[in-house]
TIDO-36021 format. One line per 5 residues: number of its first residue (from 1); their letters; for each residue x, y, z of C-alpha. Coordinates in pm, 1 decimal. Example, Ala and Ser with C-alpha at 12.3 -4.5 7.8 and 13.67 -1.06 7.14 Angstrom:
<sites>
1> AS> 1230.0,-450.0,780.0; 1367.0,-106.0,714.0
</sites>
This chain:
<sites>
1> VQLVE> -3045.2,1249.7,-1488.3; -2755.6,1044.0,-1371.2; -2386.6,1031.8,-1289.5; -2208.4,751.5,-1470.4; -1889.3,622.9,-1316.7
6> SGGGL> -1610.1,417.9,-1466.8; -1253.7,314.7,-1393.6; -1274.4,84.2,-1096.1; -1103.0,-252.2,-1067.2; -828.1,-453.8,-907.3
11> VQPGG> -480.9,-318.2,-840.3; -168.9,-417.0,-652.7; -55.2,-213.3,-349.7; 136.0,89.5,-467.2; -49.7,91.2,-795.7
16> SLTRS> -268.0,355.5,-955.4; -621.4,389.8,-1088.0; -820.7,675.7,-1231.1; -1192.0,703.1,-1166.4; -1420.8,899.0,-1395.5
21> CAASG> -1767.9,1037.1,-1337.1; -1969.0,1186.5,-1622.6; -2304.2,1360.3,-1606.1; -2585.3,1240.5,-1828.3; -2905.0,1435.0,-1872.9
26> FTIRS> -2787.1,1742.7,-1685.4; -2478.8,1957.3,-1644.7; -2248.4,1961.1,-1344.0; -2063.6,2273.4,-1453.6; -2206.4,2489.3,-1175.4
31> YAMAW> -2179.3,2222.6,-905.4; -1904.7,2145.9,-662.7; -1827.3,1776.6,-695.5; -1693.6,1516.9,-457.3; -1588.8,1156.3,-427.0
36> FRQSP> -1692.5,936.7,-136.8; -1619.4,574.8,-55.7; -1771.8,301.2,153.2; -1607.9,-13.9,283.4; -1801.1,-313.8,419.6
41> GKERE> -1929.4,-243.4,767.5; -1833.4,123.6,754.3; -2018.8,442.6,683.8; -1970.5,626.2,357.4; -1682.6,870.6,397.4
46> FVAGI> -1562.0,1179.6,216.2; -1254.8,1131.1,-3.6; -1206.8,1446.4,-211.4; -1399.1,1752.7,-329.0; -1355.7,2020.8,-592.7
51> SWRGD> -1518.3,2359.9,-642.4; -1730.5,2426.1,-949.9; -1449.6,2626.5,-1109.5; -1193.0,2365.8,-1018.5; -978.4,2619.8,-836.9
56> STYYA> -1021.6,2471.1,-490.0; -973.9,2110.6,-387.2; -1024.1,1931.2,-58.1; -900.4,1593.5,60.5; -948.0,1356.1,347.7
61> DSVEG> -631.7,1320.1,553.1; -613.4,953.2,459.4; -568.4,1027.8,88.1; -392.7,1365.6,93.2; -84.5,1353.7,-128.5
66> RFTIS> -190.3,1028.8,-296.7; -521.4,1115.1,-465.5; -595.7,1403.1,-702.1; -942.0,1526.8,-791.5; -991.7,1721.9,-1112.9
71> RDNAR> -1270.6,1818.2,-1348.9; -1337.8,1903.1,-1710.7; -1645.5,2121.6,-1728.6; -1647.4,2110.6,-2107.8; -1704.6,1735.5,-2076.8
76> DAVYL> -1926.6,1754.0,-1766.8; -1687.8,1513.8,-1598.3; -1490.7,1480.2,-1279.1; -1196.5,1252.0,-1213.7; -1015.4,1092.8,-922.5
81> QMSSL> -655.7,989.7,-981.1; -550.4,744.1,-715.8; -186.6,652.2,-665.8; 21.2,472.3,-403.8; -288.9,267.0,-334.6
86> KPEDT> -312.6,73.6,-10.4; -533.9,-221.0,87.1; -728.1,14.3,315.6; -834.4,211.5,6.8; -1048.5,-86.0,-93.9
91> AVYYC> -1407.6,34.8,-113.1; -1695.6,120.4,-339.7; -1631.2,471.0,-468.1; -1913.8,713.5,-547.8; -1919.0,1055.4,-706.7
96> NADWD> -2159.7,1319.4,-582.3; -2282.4,1636.0,-747.3; -2366.4,1961.1,-570.4; -2158.3,1861.8,-269.0; -2106.4,2133.0,-9.1
101> IRLGP> -1805.4,2150.6,220.6; -2028.8,2234.3,518.7; -2354.9,2056.4,430.2; -2201.3,1744.6,278.2; -2329.8,1542.0,-17.9
106> RDDYW> -2654.4,1599.8,-203.2; -2858.2,1287.4,-149.1; -3024.3,1268.3,-489.9; -2709.6,1313.4,-700.7; -2499.7,1000.8,-652.9
111> GQGTQ> -2319.6,792.3,-908.8; -2386.6,420.5,-917.2; -2066.8,334.4,-731.9; -1778.5,122.3,-854.0; -1561.6,-122.4,-662.7
116> VTVLS> -1192.5,-51.9,-618.7; -997.5,-341.2,-470.3; -636.2,-310.6,-364.1; -496.6,-658.1,-318.1; -327.2,-734.5,10.0
</sites>
């Protein structure tokens, strides 16, 4: 049972990246999903969340209008399209399954995390 992430890397300011998170060994179709990130010396923070149907999305103020979360339940996958990237978006990004808008992330359903670096 794992969440497998891909799509990290290096990008210039103003550039774009798309992160992917695919479930392996279980299905995420009935779970709300979310992306979090953690920068050195900082706590892990919420970035974006999506309901299990995909009809509701939620964003941190810092990424609103620049990032888009989406999902494909047929593929058991969730995505994070990041555009207009800034150096302060540099972090390790994690997906989380069974996230709740009030309770937060589910501790045993994290992806492995992938580095996104926006050059400054």
